[in-house]
C-alpha positions, -999 to +999 in steps of 0.1 A: +000+000+000+013+034-009+015+059+020+021+091+000-015+096-013-031+107+020-031+142+033-036+138+070-035+159+102-003+147+119+020+132+093+043+150+070+035+150+032+049+118+017+038+095+045+072+084+058+061+089+094+026+076+089+016+048+113-008+024+096-031+006+121-045-027+109-067-040+138-078-034+173-093-053+202-102-038+236-075-013+246-049-028+222-042-018+186-018-034+161+001-017+133+006-031+098+038-047+109+021-066+136+034-046+166+009-042+195+003-010+213-017+000+244-042+027+233-039+052+261-060+079+244-090+058+232-083+067+196-091+105+197-109+103+231-136+085+212-136+048+221-148+047+258-157+010+255-126+000+236-125-015+202-139-047+186-170-050+207-193-076+191-225-062+207-219-028+190-208-043+157-239-066+157-262-037+163-247-016+135-248-046+111-284-053+119-294-017+113-275-016+080-295-046+068-328-031+079-324+005+069-290+016+055-299+053+051-326+077+060-323+115+063-334+136+093-355+164+078-393+159+076-384+122+078-368+104+107-359+068+117-363+048+149-327+047+160-326+086+160-359+088+180-347+062+205-313+079+209-328+113+215-348+099+243-319+080+258-296+110+258-321+135+271-330+111+300-294+113+312-288+150+302-286+180+326-319+195+336-337+216+311-324+199+279-354+186+260-345+183+223-317+166+204-302+175+170-279+149+154-251+155+129-219+137+120-193+148+146-182+174+171-172+201+147-206+200+130-222+200+164-204+232+174-213+248+141-249+239+147-249+253+182-234+286+172-260+290+144-288+281+168-275+307+193-276+335+168-309+325+153-324+324+188-314+360+194-326+370+159-360+355+162-365+373+195-358+406+179-323+409+195-305+414+163-274+430+179-267+397+198-241+383+175-210+381+197-196+347+209-174+347+240-148+320+240-119+311+262-082+312+253-068+277+252-101+261+243-107+238+214-140+234+196-132+218+163-119+222+128-148+237+108-147+275+103-171+285+131-155+260+154-120+272+145-131+308+151-142+302+187-111+280+195-084+296+215-053+283+197-037+309+174-018+282+155-051+268+142-061+301+127-028+309+110-033+316+073-070+307+071-086+341+080-107+360+079-127+339+103-163+342+116-166+377+129-178+389+164-157+364+184-142+378+216-117+358+236-116+359+273-092+346+299-096+317+323-111+334+353-147+341+362-140+378+364-128+378+328-161+364+316-181+389+338-161+418+326-166+409+290-203+405+295-205+438+312-184+456+285-204+441+256-238+447+271-266+431+252-244+420+222-234+386+234-253+357+219-235+330+238-205+320+259-190+287+246-167+266+267-156+232+277-164+222+313-128+210+315-102+222+290-082+192+278-069+199+243-034+202+258-029+196+295-061+190+316-071+223+332-097+219+359-117+251+366-109+272+396-130+267+427-164+285+422-157+292+385-187+275+369-215+286+393-203+322+391-199+321+353-233+304+347-250+331+368-234+359+350-242+345+315-278+339+324-282+373+340-268+389+308-294+373+286-268+353+267-269+315+262-245+290+277-230+265+253-212+236+269-188+217+246-188+182+260-174+166+228-143+154+248-157+154+284-191+139+279-205+104+282-186+090+312-151+104+304-149+125+337-167+099+358-203+111+353-225+110+322-217+147+316-190+169+331-217+195+337-229+173+366-198+181+387-210+217+390-248+213+386-248+232+354-279+237+332-267+248+298-289+261+270-270+240+245-248+210+251-225+197+223-215+160+219-193+140+196-163+117+199-174+089+223-211+093+215-210+064+191-182+046+208-159+053+179-179+029+157-194+055+133-193+093+129-219+110+150-224+143+169-253+159+187-265+192+201-289+189+231-312+219+232-331+235+261-369+240+258-367+278+257-342+277+229-360+250+210-391+272+210-373+293+184-383+267+159-419+262+170-433+279+139-404+280+116-382+248+110-345+250+116-332+254+080-299+237+086-288+201+079-262+176+067-267+147+043-254+121+067-265+136+100-278+111+125-271+082+102-292+051+112-261+029+117-244+057+138-274+061+160-276+023+164-239+023+175-246+051+200-275+032+215-253+002+220-226+024+234-249+040+260-259+005+271-223-004+275-215+027+294-244+023+318-229-011+327-193+001+333-197+036+346-206+027+382-174+008+386-152+032+366-143+054+396-120+028+410-100+025+378-098+063+375-085+066+411-058+040+404-049+059+372-045+092+391-024+076+419+000+058+395+005+090+374+011+111+405+037+086+416+054+089+382+052+127+381+046+142+415+028+176+414+024+176+377-008+156+372-042+170+366-071+145+362-108+140+364-122+105+358-105+088+328-091+121+316-056+129+328-024+147+318+012+152+330+023+189+327+054+194+306+073+222+290+087+208+257+103+224+227+096+207+194+127+184+194+118+172+229+082+167+220+091+147+189+115+126+210+089+119+237+065+108+210+091+083+197+098+071+232+061+064+240+058+044+208+089+025+216+073+017+250+042+004+232+020+032+241-003+055+220-010+087+239-012+124+234+021+143+233+018+181+232+043+208+241+026+213+275+015+178+284+015+141+280-022+132+277-040+100+287-077+091+283-079+053+283-111+033+277-135+030+307-133-007+302-096-009+307-087-034+335-066-024+365-037-043+350-041-025+317-043+009+333-011+001+353+006-009+321-004+024+305+010+045+333+041+023+335+048+029+298+043+066+302+066+066+332+094+048+314+091+071+284+093+102+306+123+088+325+141+081+292+134+116+280+151+130+311+183+110+307 
């Protein structure tokens, strides 16, 4: 197989450093040469049950035989209806509708559009501004890139979506921006826990204070739970840790267990009323595909079975990491990082070392990232942290 025909996210043109994965089972993946690796990042944070589950694959196969395609417009299909009910039954209070798409970036785009439409239909035509945090990540589409807080992602692709105002990481930063902009803010979008690089837990009291300020200003609160949702932080949604009741909640990644592309926006009743008399004129060809919704239903069943016992595994993960890197670990549930400060040569070297140790993980300039499957056994979690510890020790030699 030629490797130089793909244009990908993380490999140089030509494919010399492209890793070709050939199969996977549980928390293990194999490359084309037959070498086995521990998947310490659940793919791209998107395989909370691990790979190769026969129950999920069987559900998808059965759905493809029964109904291989159906749009979500004035038509729908049973898996989408069932999935909407299943998600909303577990969602934070006040969310009563579900919009399905094909992934997290599309979900963010949809949420941004809903927020502006909500203001427009209420006659608040000056509410066009999105507040977004520096260091946040919301996806690769244009709107999602515009509200992401990484300048490197915006280099050379401007002009981006207008009326985006970045704020710092404190509650007072958000409050000051809301006060300064008056009634111009359509929504504040943020991840409950920032984790695109190192895991950044919010300061004490941050979320209750921010949620009150956003609600008092008349703006909407959009929670991006693409990475943190569906068991990743120990609860169904990270919003639960702070009792948050968002107007819009965005999902992707682990929603379908990594078995098919799927994203969702959960919508509060007051926002959904925007479309009571006028349908939401926004859609995607493959949004809420029947097979993807079937995969998600099977994934939710699997998560319901493992989530109650996942806390013990998460605690062991945190303890082992802290032993390996005292004072540099930030973690919540099966989401963890070791804080680092690496130049590009050191970052590239650490990536090589983790692969040599048989570990797939995130290696960024500011962190080594781990997000193993919730189904990982205590022995597998210990092996993941041991491999990370060895790689870090070799880097320091």
